[in-house]
C-alpha positions as CSV (number, residue, x, y, z in Angstrom):
1,M,197.7,72.6,132.8
2,T,196.8,74.3,136.1
3,F,197.9,72.9,139.4
4,F,195.9,73.6,142.6
5,H,198.0,73.8,145.9
6,T,196.0,72.7,148.8
7,N,197.0,73.6,152.3
8,P,198.3,70.4,154.1
9,S,196.5,71.4,157.4
10,I,193.2,71.5,155.6
11,I,193.7,68.0,154.2
12,F,194.7,66.8,157.7
13,L,191.5,68.3,159.3
14,F,189.4,66.7,156.4
15,L,190.8,63.4,157.2
16,I,190.3,63.7,160.9
17,S,186.7,64.7,160.3
18,L,186.1,61.6,158.2
19,I,187.6,59.3,160.9
20,L,185.5,60.9,163.6
21,S,182.3,60.7,161.6
22,S,182.9,57.1,160.8
23,H,183.4,56.4,164.5
24,L,180.2,58.3,165.5
25,Y,178.0,56.4,163.1
26,N,179.5,52.9,163.7
27,V,179.1,52.6,167.4
28,S,178.0,49.1,168.6
29,A,175.8,48.6,171.7
30,D,178.8,46.8,173.2
31,D,181.2,49.7,172.7
32,S,178.8,52.3,174.0
33,E,179.4,50.8,177.4
34,V,182.8,51.6,178.8
35,E,185.1,48.5,178.4
36,D,187.9,49.6,180.8
37,E,186.5,49.5,184.3
38,S,189.6,50.9,186.0
39,P,188.4,54.5,186.2
40,F,185.2,53.7,188.0
41,A,183.9,51.6,191.0
42,Y,180.8,50.5,192.7
43,L,182.3,51.1,196.2
44,E,181.8,54.8,197.3
45,D,184.8,54.7,199.7
46,T,187.1,54.4,196.7
47,G,186.3,57.9,195.6
48,K,185.1,56.4,192.3
49,G,181.7,55.2,193.2
50,P,178.5,55.7,191.5
51,T,177.9,59.3,192.9
52,K,181.3,60.2,191.5
53,W,180.9,58.7,188.0
54,G,179.7,62.1,186.4
55,N,183.0,63.9,187.6
56,I,185.5,61.2,186.5
57,D,185.3,61.9,182.7
58,P,183.7,64.8,180.8
59,L,182.0,62.3,178.5
60,W,180.3,60.8,181.6
61,K,178.4,63.9,182.8
62,A,175.0,62.2,182.2
63,C,175.9,59.9,185.1
64,G,175.8,62.9,187.4
65,N,173.2,65.3,185.9
66,G,171.1,63.2,183.5
67,K,167.4,63.2,184.0
68,L,166.6,59.9,182.3
69,Q,169.0,57.6,184.3
70,S,168.7,53.9,185.1
71,P,168.0,51.8,187.0
72,I,164.8,52.8,188.7
73,D,162.5,51.4,191.3
74,L,159.2,50.0,189.6
75,L,156.7,51.2,192.2
76,N,153.2,49.9,191.5
77,R,151.4,53.2,192.2
78,R,153.4,55.0,189.4
79,V,152.7,52.4,186.7
80,Q,150.2,53.0,183.9
81,V,148.7,50.0,182.2
82,F,149.0,49.9,178.4
83,P,147.5,46.8,176.8
84,S,148.4,48.1,173.4
85,L,152.0,47.6,174.0
86,G,151.7,43.9,172.9
87,K,153.5,40.7,173.8
88,L,157.2,40.8,174.2
89,K,158.7,38.4,171.6
90,G,162.0,38.2,170.0
91,D,162.8,36.9,166.6
92,Y,166.1,35.2,167.2
93,K,168.3,32.6,165.6
94,P,171.6,30.9,166.5
95,A,174.8,32.7,165.7
96,Q,178.5,32.8,166.6
97,A,179.1,34.1,170.1
98,V,181.9,34.8,172.5
99,V,182.1,35.3,176.3
100,K,184.4,37.8,177.8
101,N,185.3,39.3,181.1
102,R,185.0,43.1,180.9
103,G,186.4,43.4,184.5
104,H,183.2,44.9,185.9
105,D,180.9,42.1,184.5
106,I,180.8,39.0,182.3
107,S,179.4,39.5,178.9
108,M,178.3,37.2,176.0
109,A,178.3,38.9,172.7
110,W,177.0,37.7,169.3
111,K,179.4,38.1,166.3
112,G,176.8,37.2,163.6
113,D,173.2,38.0,163.0
114,A,171.4,36.6,165.9
115,G,168.1,38.2,165.0
116,H,166.2,41.1,166.5
117,I,163.3,42.3,168.7
118,N,160.6,44.7,167.6
119,I,159.6,47.5,170.0
120,N,157.0,50.0,168.9
121,G,157.3,49.1,165.3
122,T,161.2,49.4,165.3
123,D,163.6,46.4,164.9
124,Y,166.6,46.3,167.2
125,N,169.3,43.7,166.4
126,L,170.6,41.6,169.3
127,Q,174.1,42.5,170.3
128,Q,175.2,41.1,173.7
129,C,174.0,40.3,177.3
130,H,175.6,40.6,180.7
131,W,174.8,40.1,184.3
132,H,174.6,42.4,187.4
133,S,174.3,41.1,191.0
134,P,172.3,42.0,192.9
135,S,169.6,43.2,190.6
136,E,169.9,46.8,189.5
137,H,166.1,47.5,188.9
138,T,163.9,47.0,192.1
139,F,160.3,46.2,192.5
140,N,158.6,48.4,195.2
141,G,162.0,48.7,196.8
142,S,162.9,45.0,196.8
143,R,166.1,43.9,195.1
144,F,166.6,40.5,193.6
145,D,169.7,38.2,193.5
146,L,170.7,38.8,189.8
147,E,169.7,40.8,186.7
148,L,170.4,39.9,183.2
149,H,170.6,42.8,180.5
150,V,170.0,41.8,176.9
151,V,171.1,44.6,174.7
152,H,169.9,45.4,171.2
153,Q,170.5,48.2,168.8
154,N,168.9,49.7,165.8
155,P,171.3,49.7,162.9
156,S,170.1,52.9,161.4
157,T,169.7,55.2,164.5
158,N,172.1,53.4,166.9
159,K,169.4,53.7,169.5
160,I,169.5,50.9,172.2
161,A,166.7,48.8,173.5
162,A,167.5,46.7,176.6
163,I,165.5,43.9,178.2
164,G,166.1,43.3,181.9
165,V,165.3,39.9,183.5
166,V,165.6,39.5,187.3
167,Y,166.4,36.2,189.2
168,K,166.0,34.9,192.7
169,Y,167.9,31.9,194.2
170,G,166.4,28.5,193.2
171,R,166.9,26.1,190.3
172,P,170.0,26.8,188.0
173,D,169.4,29.1,185.0
174,P,169.9,27.0,181.8
175,L,171.9,29.7,179.9
176,L,174.4,30.1,182.7
177,A,174.6,26.3,183.1
178,N,175.9,26.2,179.5
179,L,178.4,29.0,180.2
180,F,179.4,27.9,183.7
181,H,182.8,26.4,182.8
182,H,183.7,29.4,180.6
183,I,182.7,32.0,183.1
184,K,185.1,30.5,185.7
185,S,188.0,30.4,183.2
186,V,187.6,33.4,181.1
187,G,190.3,36.1,181.4
188,K,191.1,39.1,179.3
189,E,190.9,37.2,176.1
190,E,187.4,36.3,174.9
191,I,186.4,32.7,174.4
192,D,184.7,31.5,171.3
193,L,181.5,29.7,172.2
194,G,180.5,28.6,168.7
195,M,176.8,28.8,167.7
196,M,174.7,30.1,170.6
197,N,170.8,30.3,170.4
198,P,169.5,33.4,172.1
199,R,166.3,31.6,172.7
200,A,168.0,30.0,175.6
201,I,167.3,33.5,177.3
202,N,163.7,32.9,178.3
203,F,162.2,36.4,178.7
204,E,158.9,36.1,176.8
205,S,156.5,37.2,179.4
206,K,152.9,38.1,179.7
207,E,153.7,41.1,181.8
208,Y,156.4,43.7,181.6
209,Y,157.4,47.3,182.4
210,R,158.5,49.8,179.7
211,Y,160.3,53.2,180.3
212,I,162.9,55.4,178.8
213,G,166.2,55.4,180.6
214,S,170.1,55.1,180.2
215,L,173.0,52.7,180.2
216,T,173.6,51.6,183.9
217,V,177.4,51.9,183.5
218,P,179.5,54.9,182.3
219,P,178.9,56.8,180.1
220,C,175.3,56.4,181.3
221,T,174.1,57.3,177.7
222,E,170.3,58.3,177.9
223,G,167.6,57.4,175.4
224,V,167.7,53.6,176.1
225,T,164.3,51.9,175.8
226,W,164.0,49.6,178.7
227,T,161.8,46.6,179.1
228,I,161.8,45.0,182.5
229,V,160.2,41.5,182.6
230,K,157.9,41.1,185.6
231,K,158.3,37.3,185.9
232,V,161.0,36.4,188.3
233,M,163.3,33.7,187.1
234,T,165.6,31.4,189.2
235,V,169.4,31.0,189.4
236,S,171.5,28.9,191.6
237,R,173.8,30.4,194.3
238,E,176.7,28.6,192.7
239,Q,176.1,30.3,189.4
240,V,175.9,33.8,191.0
241,A,179.0,33.0,192.9
242,A,180.8,32.2,189.7
243,L,179.8,35.5,188.2
244,R,181.0,37.4,191.3
245,G,184.2,35.4,191.5
246,A,185.2,36.0,187.9
247,V,185.0,39.9,187.8
248,H,187.8,42.0,189.2
249,D,188.1,42.8,193.0
250,G,185.7,45.4,194.0
251,F,183.1,44.5,191.3
252,E,181.6,41.5,193.0
253,S,178.6,43.6,193.6
254,N,178.2,45.5,190.4
255,S,174.8,47.1,190.8
256,R,174.2,50.9,190.4
257,P,171.8,52.4,193.0
258,T,168.4,53.3,191.7
259,Q,167.9,56.7,190.2
260,E,165.2,59.3,190.4
261,L,162.2,58.7,188.1
262,G,161.4,62.3,187.8
263,E,158.6,63.0,185.3
264,R,159.0,59.9,183.4
265,E,156.2,57.6,182.5
266,V,156.4,53.8,183.4
267,R,154.1,51.7,181.3
268,F,152.9,48.3,182.2
269,Y,151.7,45.5,179.8
270,T,149.5,42.6,180.9
271,E,147.1,40.3,179.2
272,K,144.8,40.4,182.1
273,K,141.6,42.3,181.8
274,N,140.2,44.9,184.0
275,V,143.5,45.7,185.7
276,G,143.9,49.0,187.6
277,S,147.4,50.4,188.4
278,N,148.8,46.8,188.8
């Protein structure tokens, strides 16, 4: 019988490579956004504000030198109309969900199969949603009072598709009304919400913008397909105050400044006929 003696260091390196590859191919949309907010801030005078994000961590370089960064200003004269994009509609179903305070924002994540949205023939599974106040995306330079990001991910490519919905002060938002008590009480430990129907997020719109961008928090990963709903929804001042009051100090205003569009194309979908550049 012949015995083969293997160098222990080779075995160790092999095992490490397996662990790393497993991590790379099993990243969720929620994990791709930094969970620990302590290294970064939104206030520039802290030295950790948005203009410094790219220097804080080597993995966050895209925040400083990326060419496909988000959010952006949706300027009408830059928009190209594409009726072929089709209506924005999600195929969702109720699933177990939790709410948690990530320090820099409040997030609701689905633990089970909550359905998907189809964009350009590709299905993206619903993962989580979270809120920024004031809005991150602007319309012709105007910023709204709140913005909801609904994050989806393709299970094969790990590519992310995000839906952005903006709100102005007015009638209470039904989804936040259901979460209001939990938002005010949630701490570091997530709270089980039971079955939550994603259809409570009303973003099916006859008009929307589409462009390729990035995550709006570190590591500012690029290649995110953004869909920004044109219709402005309403939210109460009390609901926005609850979201601001729940996050850690310094994150009450958790909106990244708009980024340069560069050579990117912004497409606009509308059902209206004979529309110019909108």
